N, C-alpha and C positions, 0 to 999 in steps of 0.2 A: 456915376459914369461907368460905362460898359468895361472900360479898361480895368478899373478898380475891382469890379466884381469878377472879371475873368481871372485876374491875378490871384485874388483871394481864393476863388473856387479851385483854381489849379494848384496853388501852392499849399493850402491848408492840409490836404490829405498827405502830401509828401512830408510835410513837417510833423504831422501827427505820427507817421510811420518812422520818422527819423528826427526825434526831438533834439538831437545833438546839433542839428542844422538851424535851429531857431535863432541862435546868436548870429549866424551868418546872414540870415534873412533880415534880422533887425539892423545889422551893421550896413547891409546894402541899402536898406530903406533910409536910414539916418544919414548915410554918407553921400547918397547920390545927389541930393539937393546941394550940399556944400561943394561937391566935386564939380557940379555944372553951373554954379552961380556966376562964375567968371564969364566974360564975354568970349565964348569959344564956339567953334564949329563942332557939332555932335556927329560922329561917324560910327558905323558898326564896329570899327577897329577900336575906337576909344571906349565904347561900351564894353566890348569883350575884354580889353585890358583891365578896366576898372573892376568888372565882375570877377575875373580870374584872380586878381590881386586880393580882393576882399575875401573871397572864398578860401583861398590858400591860407590867409592870415587867421581865419576862423576855423580851420581844420576840416573843411569839406574835402571829401576824398576826390582824387583825380577823376574817378569814374563818374562822380555826381556833379562836378563843376559844369559840364556841358548843359545840364538841366537848367541851371541858373542863367547861363549865358544865352541859351536858346530862348528862355522866357523874356529876357531883356531885349534881345534882338527882334523878337516877334512884336514887342511893343513898338520898337523903332520902325519895323516894316509896316505895321498898321498905320502909324503916323504918316509915313511916306505915301502909302496907298490912299490915305484919306485927303491929305493936303497937297500932295504932289509938289513939295518944295524943291528948289534946285540946291539949296543949302539949308541946313538946319542949324540955327544959332540958339544957344542956351538962353538968350533973352527974348526969343520969340514967344509971345503969350500962349499960342497954341501948343508949342513944344513944352512949355512949363505946365500946362494942363495935363499932358500925358506923363511927364515926369512925376508930378504930384500924385496922379492917379496910380502910377506904378508903385510909388512909395507907400501910399495909403493902403493899397492892396497887399503889399508885403507885410506891413505892420498888422493889418487885420488878420492875415493868415497866421502870423506868429502868435497873436492873441488867442485865436481859435485853437491852435495846436497846443498852446500852453495850458488851456483849460481841459484838454483831453488827456494830459499826461497821466 
């Protein structure tokens, strides 16, 4: 899926240059599915809060957190532009495709960056 490739291609160079952020990328990837498995409405604010919290817990600098937030919000915006939903629910199969592609792209980027250390 294009989302997975875009995330991987965009994040891998950043993680290669900042390997200390690999754990944050992995934590975001592993946690996003669990965070959104409940029957909930997905909003940009919810995404931003989640990404900010995980990045802070994993030691990402305040200057770099917006990179992670922007990436996640771009995936959201792409989903909205593609499917034009009025509400995005975490149980929507199309939303789950995007969430999984985002997760897989982050994990692939972390793997690539780990091999370049």
